[in-house]
C-alpha positions as CSV (number, residue, x, y, z in Angstrom):
1,X,97.9,108.0,95.9
2,X,95.2,108.1,93.3
3,X,93.2,104.9,93.2
4,X,93.7,102.9,90.0
5,X,90.6,100.7,90.7
6,X,87.7,101.0,93.1
7,X,88.4,100.2,96.8
8,X,85.7,98.8,99.1
9,X,86.0,99.3,102.9
10,X,83.4,97.6,105.1
11,X,83.6,97.4,108.8
12,X,85.4,99.2,111.8
13,X,87.8,101.9,110.9
14,X,90.6,103.1,113.3
15,X,93.6,105.4,113.3
16,X,96.5,103.8,115.2
17,X,98.7,106.7,116.2
18,X,101.9,107.2,118.2
19,X,101.6,110.7,119.7
20,X,103.1,113.1,122.2
21,X,102.2,116.6,123.5
22,X,103.5,119.5,125.4
23,X,100.2,119.5,127.4
24,X,99.1,117.3,130.3
25,X,95.8,116.6,128.4
26,X,94.8,117.1,124.8
27,X,92.6,115.6,122.1
28,X,93.5,113.7,118.9
29,X,90.9,113.7,116.2
30,X,90.8,111.7,112.9
31,X,88.7,112.3,109.8
32,X,88.4,109.8,107.0
33,X,87.5,111.5,103.7
34,X,86.9,110.5,100.1
35,X,88.8,112.9,97.9
36,X,87.3,113.3,94.5
37,X,89.4,113.9,91.3
38,X,88.3,117.6,91.3
39,X,89.7,118.0,94.8
40,X,86.5,118.0,96.8
41,X,86.9,116.1,100.1
42,X,83.8,114.4,101.4
43,X,83.6,113.3,105.1
44,X,83.1,109.6,105.5
45,X,83.8,109.1,109.3
46,X,85.4,110.9,112.2
47,X,86.4,110.2,115.8
48,X,88.1,111.7,118.8
49,X,90.1,110.5,121.7
50,X,90.6,112.7,124.8
51,X,94.0,111.7,126.1
52,X,93.0,111.8,129.8
53,X,90.6,108.9,128.9
54,X,92.9,106.9,126.6
55,X,92.8,103.9,128.9
56,X,89.4,104.3,130.6
57,X,86.3,106.5,130.6
58,X,85.9,106.0,134.3
59,X,89.3,107.4,135.4
60,X,91.5,110.2,134.2
61,X,95.2,109.7,133.5
62,X,97.1,112.9,132.5
63,X,100.0,112.7,130.0
64,X,103.6,113.3,130.7
65,X,104.6,116.1,128.4
66,X,107.0,114.7,125.7
67,X,106.3,111.0,126.4
68,X,105.2,109.0,123.3
69,X,101.8,107.2,123.6
70,X,100.3,104.5,121.4
71,X,96.6,105.2,120.9
72,X,93.7,104.2,118.7
73,X,91.1,106.8,117.5
74,X,87.9,104.9,116.8
75,X,86.1,106.2,113.7
76,X,83.3,103.6,114.1
77,X,82.1,101.6,111.1
78,X,81.2,102.2,107.4
79,X,80.7,100.5,104.1
80,X,81.9,102.6,101.2
81,X,83.5,102.2,97.8
82,X,86.2,104.7,97.0
83,X,86.0,105.0,93.3
84,X,88.8,104.8,90.7
85,X,90.5,108.2,90.4
86,X,89.7,109.1,94.0
87,X,92.0,109.3,97.0
88,X,91.6,108.1,100.6
89,X,92.5,110.8,103.1
90,X,93.1,110.6,106.8
91,X,93.3,114.0,108.5
92,X,94.6,114.2,112.1
93,X,94.1,117.2,114.3
94,X,93.7,118.2,117.9
95,X,90.2,119.7,117.5
96,X,87.0,119.1,115.6
97,X,84.9,122.0,117.0
98,X,82.0,122.5,117.1
99,X,81.3,118.8,116.6
100,X,83.3,117.9,119.7
101,X,83.9,120.2,122.7
102,X,87.3,121.8,122.6
103,X,89.9,120.6,125.2
104,X,91.4,123.4,127.3
105,X,94.7,121.4,127.3
106,X,95.4,122.4,131.0
107,X,94.8,119.0,132.6
108,X,91.6,120.3,134.3
109,X,88.2,119.1,133.1
110,X,86.4,121.1,130.5
111,X,84.3,123.9,131.9
112,X,86.0,123.9,135.3
113,X,87.4,127.3,134.6
114,X,88.1,129.8,131.7
115,X,91.8,129.0,131.3
116,X,93.1,127.3,128.2
117,X,96.6,126.4,127.0
118,X,98.2,125.8,123.6
119,X,99.3,122.2,123.1
120,X,102.0,121.4,120.6
121,X,101.1,117.9,119.5
122,X,103.2,115.5,117.5
123,X,102.2,112.4,115.4
124,X,105.1,110.0,114.8
125,X,105.6,108.1,111.5
126,X,109.0,106.4,111.8
127,X,109.7,102.7,111.9
128,X,109.4,102.4,115.7
129,X,106.2,104.4,115.8
130,X,104.3,103.6,112.5
131,X,101.1,105.6,112.8
132,X,98.6,104.3,110.2
133,X,95.0,103.9,109.2
134,X,93.3,100.6,109.9
135,X,90.8,100.2,106.9
136,X,88.8,97.0,106.7
137,X,89.2,95.7,103.2
138,X,87.5,92.6,101.8
139,X,89.6,89.5,101.3
């Protein structure tokens, strides 16, 4: 919704998501943007999680297609005031190229071969899987 008063966010920002995919590995990206009254959307923060490294960067764990996973995409930290009349937007995607290397979605490491696959990804929003933005607000 349009903000009726300024909203300060200072600290670590995360997107807590419940997701599934048809692929054994894929990426989930998140972008936090400040949407101005004229419709311009200005990037504040972004982050990515490669699902094969959702539990550890040292080991790879492929996904079971169709299984729902609870994840957090870390957008790092900020200190910003979203002004009255603006909107806070969280955009979720499976790619943020060229900023981040695209995932081939095959389960094999990037660059290992030329093959790629299309991943159909789902983000869940129902009561049992309440995907949401974690925005640090002052008390």
